[in-house]
N, C-alpha and C positions, 0 to 999 in steps of 0.2 A: 982306668977306671971309668965306668960308663957315667955319662952325665945324667941329670935328673931326668931330662926330656927322653934320653935313651931308655932309662929304667921305665918311665911311663909308658913308652911303646912297648916294652916287655910285657907289660901287664895284659896285653890284648888278648893272651890266650891262658889268662890266669882261671883256675877253676872255679873261682868265687864271682858269682853274678854282679854282686854290688861292686866289687874292685873294677871288673870289666867295665861296667857301666860308667863309673866315675873316670876312669882312664879315657875312655872313648869321648865322653863330654869334654874333656880337658883337651883332647887332641884336634877336635874339630877344626878350631882356628888356626892349628899349625899346618893343615892340609893346604892352606892358600899362602900362609905366610912363610913356612919353611917346609915345603913338600918333601925333601931330600930325607927326612928322617924315616920316611916309611920305606926308603930303598936300602936300608942297612942290611947287613947278613944276608946277601943274595936275595933281597926282596922278602925276606921272612914276614915282616908286617903286613905286606900285601896280601900274603897267603893266608895269614891270620885272618885279615878283613874280609877275605872271599869266603870264608867259612861262617864268619859273624853275620853275614847277610842272612842266616838262618836262626839266629838269636831272637830273643824277646823283641817285639817290635819297636820299641822305643829306643832300644841298643841298635837294631838294624836300620834305623832312620838317620842315626848319626853315622854310623859305618857307611851307608850308601852315600851320604854328604860328603864324606872323605874321600870314597872312590870316584865319585864325580869330579872332585877338585884335582885328585892327582892323576886322573886319567889324562891330564892335558900332557904329561910325561910320557914320552913315546915308549920307553922301556916298560912303564907301568902299564900302558895302552895295550902292548903287545902281549903281555903277562895275561891280561884279563881276556882279550879276545881269542887266545890260543886256547884257553881253557874250556874243553867242552863240557866238563862237570859243572863248571861255574856259570856257563850260559844256560845249560839246562835247569840249575837252581832258578837264574833269572826268569826263564820262560815258564817255569813250573809256577812260580809265585806271581808274576804280573799277569797271569792269565786266569788266576783265582780270583773270583768276585768279591771276595772278602779280605784281600790282600790290603792292609792299610798304608803301606808304603809303595803303591804302585806308580804313583807320580813321580816319584826319586828313582825308580827303576826305568821308567820311561826316559829320565834326563840321562840315566847312565847309559841305556841304549843309544841315545843320541850322539854321546861321545865315542861309544864304540864302534859306530859306524864310519868312524875316521881311520879305522884299521881294515887292511884289506881281507885279514882273517875273518872278519864279521860277515863276508860275503856268503859263507858257507851256510848261513841261515836260510838262503834261497832254496837250497835243496835238502835241508835238515828236515827230517821226518820224526814225529815224536806223539806221544799219546793226544788223542782228541780231547780238548776241554769241552765237554758235550754243551754245556750251557753258554758258551761262546761262539763256537765255530763246528763246521762240517769238515774242516780240512785237518789234515795231519802235518801240513806244512807250517814250520815255524813262522815264515814270513806271512802266510794267510792268517795265521792266529794273531799276529801283531797287527794287522790290518783290521782285524775283526775287533780287537781292543779299541784302536783309534776310532772307527766308525761307530760301533755300538757303544762305546763308553764315552763318547762325548757328552759332557756336562752331567756326569755321574749316571749315565744312561746304564752302565754295566756294574760298574762297582761305585758305591756312594761316596767312597773316599777319594776317587781319582776322575780325572778329565782326559788323562793321556795325551794331552795336547802336544807335549814335547816329542812324541813319536814322529810327528810331522818333520822335525828336524833329521831324525834318524832316517825316514824315507827320502829326505832331500840328499843325504850325503850318500846313501845306498845307490841313489839313481846317477851317481857319476860312474857307475859301472855300466858298460854296454848290457851284460846279461840282466842287470836290474831293469835297465830301461827296456829291453825286451818284455820281460816280464809285465811292466807296467801297462804296455800298449797290446797285449796278447789276450784274447778271450780264454779263460780258464775253464777247462772242461771239469775239474773238480769242485768248480764254483758256478755250477749253471751257465758257463759260458760268459760270465760277467767279465768285464774288462776292469782290471784294478784300478787304473787310474781314474775311471769313472766314479769310483767310490770316494775319491779326494776331492775332486774339482768343485764339488756341492759345497765345500766349505771355504770358498774364497771370499765369502761375505759374512763367514760367522763372527760372533761378537767377540771370540778370543783373539787378540793380535798376534799371539804365540802360534796359534792354530793356522791363521791366515798366512802369516810370515812363511812358516814351514812348507805349506800347502803350494804357495806360490814359487818357492824355491824349487819344490819337487817337479813341478810343470815345467819350469825354466830348464832344469837339468835333463829331464826327459826329452825336451824339445831339440837338444844337441844332436839327437839322433835323426839326421836329416832324411832317412829312408821312411820314418814313420810319421812324416809331416802330412801325407796324404790321408793317413788315418786320423790324426789328430784334428785336422780340419773338417773332415766329413762328418755328416750329421746323419748317415744312412748305416742302419743295421746290415749286418751283425758287428762289422768291425769299425764303424764309425765313433770316434769319441767325443767330437763336437766341443773341442774346448774354448772356443773363441767368445761364446756368451760368459762363460765363467771368468775370462781374462778381462773381457771389456766392461761387464757391468761395474767391476770397483773403480773403474776409470771414469765413470759417468755419473753426472750430478743431475738436477731437475730440468736442465736446458732443453728447450724446444728447437726442433730441428726443421728446417723448409722440406717442402715435398721433394725437391729434388734431391736433399741430402738422405731423405729416409727411402728413395726409390731402391729397393735392392737391400736395404739394411736387415739384417736378422730380426725376425718377428719378435725375440725375447727382448730386443733392445727398444722397441718402439712402444710408443706410449707409456713412458714411465711415470709414476706418480709425481706429483709436485714436491713431495717430501722427500725424494729420492737423493740420498747423500752419497759424496763420494769418498773412496777410502781416504783416511787421514793419514796414514802412516807412509812417510816419503819413501821409504826404503821398499815397501810393498810395491808401491806405484812404479818405481823404478824397475822392479824385478820383472813386473808384467810387461812392461816397454821392452825389455831385454828379451822377453819370450816372443813378442810380437816381431822384434827385429830378426830373431832366428828364424821365424815363419817366412821371412822374406829371402831365405837363400836361394831357394829355386824359383824358376819363372811361375810354374803353376801356382806356388804359395803366393807370389806377388798379385797374380792374376786374380786369384780368389779374395784376397784381402781388398782390392779394388772393388771388386764385384760386390761385396757385400759392404761397402761403404764404411771402413774403419777410419779413413782420413777425416771426416767431419768429427768423429769422436775425439781423435787425438788433436785436432784443431780446437775444440772446446776445452780439452784438458790443458792445452798450452796457454790459452787465454785466462783460465782461472787458476792456474798454478803459481804459486809465489816463489816456489824453490827452482833456483838455476839448474840444479841437476836434472829436474824433471823436464825443463823446459828443453835442455841441451838434448836429452834422450828422446823428446818428442821430433825434434828437429832432425835427429839422425834417422829416425824411422821415415819422416815425410821425405827426405832426400832420396831415399831407397824407392819408397812406393810412389812417388811423383815423378820420378825421372823416365825419360824415354826408353823404351826397350830398343834392343837392337833392330834397325830397320825401320823405326818409327821416328817421327817428328812432331813436335807440338809448336804452337806459337807462343813464343814468351817463355819465361822461367818459371816454373811451378814448384820448384824443388824446396821452397821454403814455406813454412807456416803463414797463413794470411793473418797478419797481425791486427789485433783490435786493441789500440792504446787508449786508455784514459787521458783526459785533457791534464790532470795534474799526476805526473809521473812520480812526484815525491809522496805520494800517498800509498805507492805500492810497497808492500812489506817484503823483506829479503830474510830468510831464515839463514842463521850460522850455524852450520851442522858441526 
């Protein structure tokens, strides 16, 4: 005999709208507390939920919340990601400028990106939503949602911030990394990653964090480092200013420090603020460390005076993890290259210590 909870799940496909709505409202909490109830009868509840994404907006919102939560389960995740019809339903709705649940769909896409099956969105062609995009490719349309939709710019009910995590997970794939650094003929030869880098100082922490992770994951492709570091058209992506500006505060630098420093990083206003999120700072530092993989990258980072910026970050950072990440970078960038020698050891940050060390704050993460 089915339990009350199993009976409640059975109402997901009930023909009466009010009964469906009540059942789904009561099931939202169980999507975190007892997600296994949605896996009964060979995932029949999941199949019902996929159809209910097209239900009335209030019902669909709760349905999406349930799917976001239960997508943590691998079997459920694969069921969603392998379903081409379901993915098309999501694409059709998230690209609709009047979709009230677009943010929930962005969150679901962020979870779906953890499944390899979602990589098909790179090559998936579909109808062009003309108010949003010029491209027939799903990946381009999601990029346009993210870029044009910031702060309600495309859909008044959505900011699409969580798509940044979708891009970050997708960028773990070599094919997606190549997409991000390659000029797209179908999009006026724009390099997709350049659409994202401008958001590293956006006011949304979610957007900043996802974009920082995307940049880092793209940087795992060592062959793309020359393009990532270059500021020269048509292939240059010029990511350094967008990585370094969040690491900088209002500090003034000596003439020696600024000689060779990127112009975008000089003469910053006295009210310039440094990124406040510890994890974002560490992500940018990890990206910089990746860019030291080859000699050409290390030479470039030295030439544009990245060291003084990291030195100042180390001085002003209260977080031990940030300080350690700074030290790791400096140990690489300041060491002798093969065949070179320098006087003394310059492989540690030049410390500036306050007289009263007891006043220093240590954050417990």
